[in-house]
PyMOL Python script that loads the backbone (N, CA, C, O; Angstrom):
from pymol import cmd

cmd.read_pdbstr("""\
ATOM      1  N   MET A   1       7.181  34.520   6.493  1.00  0.00           N
ATOM      2  CA  MET A   1       6.514  33.551   7.348  1.00  0.00           C
ATOM      3  C   MET A   1       5.068  33.318   6.934  1.00  0.00           C
ATOM      4  O   MET A   1       4.507  32.262   7.224  1.00  0.00           O
ATOM      5  N   SER A   2       4.457  34.288   6.261  1.00  0.00           N
ATOM      6  CA  SER A   2       3.066  34.118   5.858  1.00  0.00           C
ATOM      7  C   SER A   2       2.930  33.076   4.746  1.00  0.00           C
ATOM      8  O   SER A   2       1.837  32.566   4.499  1.00  0.00           O
ATOM      9  N   VAL A   3       4.033  32.766   4.082  1.00  0.00           N
ATOM     10  CA  VAL A   3       4.010  31.746   3.030  1.00  0.00           C
ATOM     11  C   VAL A   3       3.758  30.366   3.641  1.00  0.00           C
ATOM     12  O   VAL A   3       3.164  29.505   2.992  1.00  0.00           O
ATOM     13  N   LEU A   4       4.195  30.152   4.859  1.00  0.00           N
ATOM     14  CA  LEU A   4       3.996  28.862   5.516  1.00  0.00           C
ATOM     15  C   LEU A   4       2.519  28.528   5.705  1.00  0.00           C
ATOM     16  O   LEU A   4       2.145  27.357   5.786  1.00  0.00           O
ATOM     17  N   ILE A   5       1.692  29.549   5.774  1.00  0.00           N
ATOM     18  CA  ILE A   5       0.248  29.330   5.918  1.00  0.00           C
ATOM     19  C   ILE A   5      -0.281  28.596   4.693  1.00  0.00           C
ATOM     20  O   ILE A   5      -1.232  27.822   4.797  1.00  0.00           O
ATOM     21  N   TYR A   6       0.323  28.830   3.541  1.00  0.00           N
ATOM     22  CA  TYR A   6      -0.100  28.158   2.311  1.00  0.00           C
ATOM     23  C   TYR A   6       0.670  26.860   2.068  1.00  0.00           C
ATOM     24  O   TYR A   6       0.092  25.876   1.605  1.00  0.00           O
ATOM     25  N   LEU A   7       1.956  26.851   2.373  1.00  0.00           N
ATOM     26  CA  LEU A   7       2.794  25.706   2.045  1.00  0.00           C
ATOM     27  C   LEU A   7       2.520  24.478   2.901  1.00  0.00           C
ATOM     28  O   LEU A   7       2.563  23.357   2.393  1.00  0.00           O
ATOM     29  N   ILE A   8       2.244  24.659   4.164  1.00  0.00           N
ATOM     30  CA  ILE A   8       2.001  23.515   5.052  1.00  0.00           C
ATOM     31  C   ILE A   8       0.740  22.757   4.658  1.00  0.00           C
ATOM     32  O   ILE A   8       0.801  21.531   4.565  1.00  0.00           O
ATOM     33  N   PRO A   9      -0.399  23.402   4.421  1.00  0.00           N
ATOM     34  CA  PRO A   9      -1.571  22.637   3.968  1.00  0.00           C
ATOM     35  C   PRO A   9      -1.376  21.987   2.600  1.00  0.00           C
ATOM     36  O   PRO A   9      -1.871  20.884   2.365  1.00  0.00           O
ATOM     37  N   ILE A  10      -0.661  22.656   1.700  1.00  0.00           N
ATOM     38  CA  ILE A  10      -0.399  22.064   0.383  1.00  0.00           C
ATOM     39  C   ILE A  10       0.465  20.823   0.535  1.00  0.00           C
ATOM     40  O   ILE A  10       0.198  19.808  -0.109  1.00  0.00           O
ATOM     41  N   ALA A  11       1.490  20.882   1.368  1.00  0.00           N
ATOM     42  CA  ALA A  11       2.357  19.732   1.586  1.00  0.00           C
ATOM     43  C   ALA A  11       1.591  18.580   2.231  1.00  0.00           C
ATOM     44  O   ALA A  11       1.798  17.421   1.872  1.00  0.00           O
ATOM     45  N   LEU A  12       0.719  18.887   3.167  1.00  0.00           N
ATOM     46  CA  LEU A  12      -0.080  17.839   3.798  1.00  0.00           C
ATOM     47  C   LEU A  12      -1.054  17.200   2.808  1.00  0.00           C
ATOM     48  O   LEU A  12      -1.258  15.986   2.834  1.00  0.00           O
ATOM     49  N   MET A  13      -1.650  18.005   1.942  1.00  0.00           N
ATOM     50  CA  MET A  13      -2.575  17.457   0.942  1.00  0.00           C
ATOM     51  C   MET A  13      -1.841  16.589  -0.071  1.00  0.00           C
ATOM     52  O   MET A  13      -2.351  15.542  -0.470  1.00  0.00           O
ATOM     53  N   LEU A  14      -0.657  17.006  -0.492  1.00  0.00           N
ATOM     54  CA  LEU A  14       0.117  16.195  -1.431  1.00  0.00           C
ATOM     55  C   LEU A  14       0.570  14.883  -0.789  1.00  0.00           C
ATOM     56  O   LEU A  14       0.572  13.842  -1.445  1.00  0.00           O
ATOM     57  N   GLY A  15       0.946  14.927   0.463  1.00  0.00           N
ATOM     58  CA  GLY A  15       1.307  13.706   1.176  1.00  0.00           C
ATOM     59  C   GLY A  15       0.129  12.763   1.315  1.00  0.00           C
ATOM     60  O   GLY A  15       0.275  11.553   1.144  1.00  0.00           O
ATOM     61  N   LEU A  16      -1.027  13.303   1.622  1.00  0.00           N
ATOM     62  CA  LEU A  16      -2.237  12.489   1.731  1.00  0.00           C
ATOM     63  C   LEU A  16      -2.623  11.908   0.372  1.00  0.00           C
ATOM     64  O   LEU A  16      -3.052  10.757   0.287  1.00  0.00           O
ATOM     65  N   LEU A  17      -2.473  12.690  -0.678  1.00  0.00           N
ATOM     66  CA  LEU A  17      -2.761  12.206  -2.025  1.00  0.00           C
ATOM     67  C   LEU A  17      -1.820  11.059  -2.409  1.00  0.00           C
ATOM     68  O   LEU A  17      -2.254  10.079  -3.015  1.00  0.00           O
ATOM     69  N   GLY A  18      -0.561  11.174  -2.067  1.00  0.00           N
ATOM     70  CA  GLY A  18       0.400  10.096  -2.329  1.00  0.00           C
ATOM     71  C   GLY A  18       0.068   8.846  -1.546  1.00  0.00           C
ATOM     72  O   GLY A  18       0.186   7.740  -2.073  1.00  0.00           O
ATOM     73  N   LEU A  19      -0.342   8.996  -0.311  1.00  0.00           N
ATOM     74  CA  LEU A  19      -0.719   7.850   0.510  1.00  0.00           C
ATOM     75  C   LEU A  19      -1.956   7.159  -0.044  1.00  0.00           C
ATOM     76  O   LEU A  19      -2.019   5.931  -0.084  1.00  0.00           O
ATOM     77  N   VAL A  20      -2.930   7.937  -0.466  1.00  0.00           N
ATOM     78  CA  VAL A  20      -4.146   7.365  -1.051  1.00  0.00           C
ATOM     79  C   VAL A  20      -3.812   6.628  -2.349  1.00  0.00           C
ATOM     80  O   VAL A  20      -4.337   5.540  -2.588  1.00  0.00           O
ATOM     81  N   ALA A  21      -2.952   7.200  -3.184  1.00  0.00           N
ATOM     82  CA  ALA A  21      -2.556   6.546  -4.432  1.00  0.00           C
ATOM     83  C   ALA A  21      -1.808   5.244  -4.147  1.00  0.00           C
ATOM     84  O   ALA A  21      -2.004   4.256  -4.854  1.00  0.00           O
ATOM     85  N   PHE A  22      -0.967   5.229  -3.137  1.00  0.00           N
ATOM     86  CA  PHE A  22      -0.228   4.018  -2.783  1.00  0.00           C
ATOM     87  C   PHE A  22      -1.168   2.937  -2.271  1.00  0.00           C
ATOM     88  O   PHE A  22      -1.038   1.777  -2.661  1.00  0.00           O
ATOM     89  N   ILE A  23      -2.103   3.289  -1.413  1.00  0.00           N
ATOM     90  CA  ILE A  23      -3.065   2.318  -0.891  1.00  0.00           C
ATOM     91  C   ILE A  23      -3.944   1.789  -2.020  1.00  0.00           C
ATOM     92  O   ILE A  23      -4.259   0.599  -2.050  1.00  0.00           O
ATOM     93  N   TRP A  24      -4.342   2.654  -2.948  1.00  0.00           N
ATOM     94  CA  TRP A  24      -5.137   2.215  -4.097  1.00  0.00           C
ATOM     95  C   TRP A  24      -4.349   1.230  -4.962  1.00  0.00           C
ATOM     96  O   TRP A  24      -4.909   0.244  -5.440  1.00  0.00           O
ATOM     97  N   SER A  25      -3.059   1.490  -5.164  1.00  0.00           N
ATOM     98  CA  SER A  25      -2.266   0.598  -5.999  1.00  0.00           C
ATOM     99  C   SER A  25      -2.076  -0.764  -5.338  1.00  0.00           C
ATOM    100  O   SER A  25      -2.003  -1.780  -6.029  1.00  0.00           O
ATOM    101  N   ILE A  26      -1.996  -0.796  -4.033  1.00  0.00           N
ATOM    102  CA  ILE A  26      -1.893  -2.078  -3.332  1.00  0.00           C
ATOM    103  C   ILE A  26      -3.201  -2.846  -3.437  1.00  0.00           C
ATOM    104  O   ILE A  26      -3.191  -4.050  -3.695  1.00  0.00           O
ATOM    105  N   LYS A  27      -4.318  -2.172  -3.242  1.00  0.00           N
ATOM    106  CA  LYS A  27      -5.617  -2.846  -3.294  1.00  0.00           C
ATOM    107  C   LYS A  27      -5.982  -3.293  -4.703  1.00  0.00           C
ATOM    108  O   LYS A  27      -6.745  -4.247  -4.860  1.00  0.00           O
ATOM    109  N   SER A  28      -5.456  -2.628  -5.736  1.00  0.00           N
ATOM    110  CA  SER A  28      -5.798  -3.013  -7.099  1.00  0.00           C
ATOM    111  C   SER A  28      -4.882  -4.104  -7.640  1.00  0.00           C
ATOM    112  O   SER A  28      -5.057  -4.540  -8.778  1.00  0.00           O
ATOM    113  N   GLY A  29      -3.910  -4.555  -6.851  1.00  0.00           N
ATOM    114  CA  GLY A  29      -3.083  -5.694  -7.237  1.00  0.00           C
ATOM    115  C   GLY A  29      -1.852  -5.343  -8.045  1.00  0.00           C
ATOM    116  O   GLY A  29      -1.363  -6.186  -8.798  1.00  0.00           O
ATOM    117  N   GLN A  30      -1.339  -4.148  -7.922  1.00  0.00           N
ATOM    118  CA  GLN A  30      -0.165  -3.755  -8.688  1.00  0.00           C
ATOM    119  C   GLN A  30       1.097  -4.496  -8.249  1.00  0.00           C
ATOM    120  O   GLN A  30       2.033  -4.625  -9.038  1.00  0.00           O
ATOM    121  N   TYR A  31       1.140  -4.977  -7.033  1.00  0.00           N
ATOM    122  CA  TYR A  31       2.347  -5.595  -6.499  1.00  0.00           C
ATOM    123  C   TYR A  31       2.164  -7.087  -6.237  1.00  0.00           C
ATOM    124  O   TYR A  31       2.871  -7.656  -5.405  1.00  0.00           O
ATOM    125  N   ASP A  32       1.237  -7.722  -6.924  1.00  0.00           N
ATOM    126  CA  ASP A  32       0.945  -9.122  -6.645  1.00  0.00           C
ATOM    127  C   ASP A  32       2.019 -10.074  -7.171  1.00  0.00           C
ATOM    128  O   ASP A  32       2.409 -11.004  -6.465  1.00  0.00           O
ATOM    129  N   ASP A  33       2.501  -9.865  -8.385  1.00  0.00           N
ATOM    130  CA  ASP A  33       3.407 -10.822  -9.008  1.00  0.00           C
ATOM    131  C   ASP A  33       4.739 -10.158  -9.327  1.00  0.00           C
ATOM    132  O   ASP A  33       5.005  -9.823 -10.482  1.00  0.00           O
ATOM    133  N   LEU A  34       5.562  -9.967  -8.331  1.00  0.00           N
ATOM    134  CA  LEU A  34       6.858  -9.338  -8.549  1.00  0.00           C
ATOM    135  C   LEU A  34       7.859 -10.310  -9.160  1.00  0.00           C
ATOM    136  O   LEU A  34       8.708  -9.900  -9.951  1.00  0.00           O
ATOM    137  N   GLU A  35       7.776 -11.588  -8.810  1.00  0.00           N
ATOM    138  CA  GLU A  35       8.702 -12.580  -9.339  1.00  0.00           C
ATOM    139  C   GLU A  35       8.448 -12.858 -10.812  1.00  0.00           C
ATOM    140  O   GLU A  35       9.392 -13.081 -11.570  1.00  0.00           O
ATOM    141  N   GLY A  36       7.202 -12.847 -11.224  1.00  0.00           N
ATOM    142  CA  GLY A  36       6.879 -13.143 -12.612  1.00  0.00           C
ATOM    143  C   GLY A  36       7.472 -12.128 -13.570  1.00  0.00           C
ATOM    144  O   GLY A  36       7.995 -12.506 -14.619  1.00  0.00           O
ATOM    145  N   ASP A  37       7.403 -10.863 -13.236  1.00  0.00           N
ATOM    146  CA  ASP A  37       7.977  -9.833 -14.096  1.00  0.00           C
ATOM    147  C   ASP A  37       9.499  -9.925 -14.128  1.00  0.00           C
ATOM    148  O   ASP A  37      10.116  -9.669 -15.162  1.00  0.00           O
ATOM    149  N   ALA A  38      10.095 -10.281 -13.022  1.00  0.00           N
ATOM    150  CA  ALA A  38      11.556 -10.381 -12.979  1.00  0.00           C
ATOM    151  C   ALA A  38      12.050 -11.551 -13.820  1.00  0.00           C
ATOM    152  O   ALA A  38      13.132 -11.467 -14.401  1.00  0.00           O
ATOM    153  N   ARG A  39      11.297 -12.625 -13.900  1.00  0.00           N
ATOM    154  CA  ARG A  39      11.723 -13.788 -14.683  1.00  0.00           C
ATOM    155  C   ARG A  39      11.274 -13.712 -16.133  1.00  0.00           C
ATOM    156  O   ARG A  39      11.895 -14.317 -17.006  1.00  0.00           O
ATOM    157  N   ARG A  40      10.213 -12.984 -16.395  1.00  0.00           N
ATOM    158  CA  ARG A  40       9.695 -12.884 -17.756  1.00  0.00           C
ATOM    159  C   ARG A  40      10.684 -12.198 -18.685  1.00  0.00           C
ATOM    160  O   ARG A  40      10.711 -12.492 -19.880  1.00  0.00           O
ATOM    161  N   ILE A  41      11.490 -11.295 -18.161  1.00  0.00           N
ATOM    162  CA  ILE A  41      12.455 -10.587 -19.000  1.00  0.00           C
ATOM    163  C   ILE A  41      13.584 -11.512 -19.452  1.00  0.00           C
ATOM    164  O   ILE A  41      14.257 -11.227 -20.443  1.00  0.00           O
ATOM    165  N   LEU A  42      13.796 -12.610 -18.738  1.00  0.00           N
ATOM    166  CA  LEU A  42      14.859 -13.536 -19.083  1.00  0.00           C
ATOM    167  C   LEU A  42      14.460 -14.566 -20.129  1.00  0.00           C
ATOM    168  O   LEU A  42      15.324 -15.258 -20.669  1.00  0.00           O
ATOM    169  N   ILE A  43      13.177 -14.683 -20.425  1.00  0.00           N
ATOM    170  CA  ILE A  43      12.682 -15.661 -21.378  1.00  0.00           C
ATOM    171  C   ILE A  43      12.947 -15.139 -22.788  1.00  0.00           C
ATOM    172  O   ILE A  43      12.588 -14.011 -23.126  1.00  0.00           O
ATOM    173  N   ASP A  44      13.586 -15.986 -23.607  1.00  0.00           N
ATOM    174  CA  ASP A  44      13.892 -15.611 -24.985  1.00  0.00           C
ATOM    175  C   ASP A  44      12.776 -16.123 -25.880  1.00  0.00           C
ATOM    176  O   ASP A  44      12.703 -17.318 -26.166  1.00  0.00           O
ATOM    177  N   GLU A  45      11.907 -15.222 -26.321  1.00  0.00           N
ATOM    178  CA  GLU A  45      10.765 -15.622 -27.141  1.00  0.00           C
ATOM    179  C   GLU A  45      11.143 -15.797 -28.606  1.00  0.00           C
ATOM    180  O   GLU A  45      10.381 -16.402 -29.360  1.00  0.00           O
ATOM    181  N   ASP A  46      12.289 -15.290 -29.029  1.00  0.00           N
ATOM    182  CA  ASP A  46      12.717 -15.403 -30.422  1.00  0.00           C
ATOM    183  C   ASP A  46      13.457 -16.696 -30.712  1.00  0.00           C
ATOM    184  O   ASP A  46      13.890 -16.917 -31.842  1.00  0.00           O
ATOM    185  N   ASP A  47      13.609 -17.548 -29.718  1.00  0.00           N
ATOM    186  CA  ASP A  47      14.325 -18.812 -29.872  1.00  0.00           C
ATOM    187  C   ASP A  47      13.448 -19.821 -30.608  1.00  0.00           C
ATOM    188  O   ASP A  47      12.454 -20.295 -30.059  1.00  0.00           O
ATOM    189  N   ASN A  48      13.807 -20.147 -31.834  1.00  0.00           N
ATOM    190  CA  ASN A  48      13.063 -21.132 -32.629  1.00  0.00           C
ATOM    191  C   ASN A  48      13.862 -22.429 -32.693  1.00  0.00           C
ATOM    192  O   ASN A  48      14.954 -22.460 -33.261  1.00  0.00           O
ATOM    193  N   ASP A  49      13.324 -23.495 -32.115  1.00  0.00           N
ATOM    194  CA  ASP A  49      14.003 -24.791 -32.105  1.00  0.00           C
ATOM    195  C   ASP A  49      13.518 -25.698 -33.234  1.00  0.00           C
ATOM    196  O   ASP A  49      13.752 -26.905 -33.179  1.00  0.00           O
ATOM    197  N   ASP A  50      12.855 -25.163 -34.247  1.00  0.00           N
ATOM    198  CA  ASP A  50      12.321 -25.973 -35.328  1.00  0.00           C
ATOM    199  C   ASP A  50      13.395 -26.536 -36.225  1.00  0.00           C
ATOM    200  O   ASP A  50      13.090 -27.243 -37.185  1.00  0.00           O
TER     201      ASP A  50
END
""", "prot")
cmd.dss("prot")
cmd.show_as("cartoon", "prot")
cmd.util.cbc("prot")
cmd.orient("prot")
């Protein structure tokens, strides 16, 4: 049971770190253009119509 004294604060800190990283990624614009990436993979850049 004495292990819980260490594990609970570590788990809370890791959860808080994940939340901070997620909020940072939203504010930095990581999720702004989801449609563009999904359609960009379908574009054939090697197609030469010359």
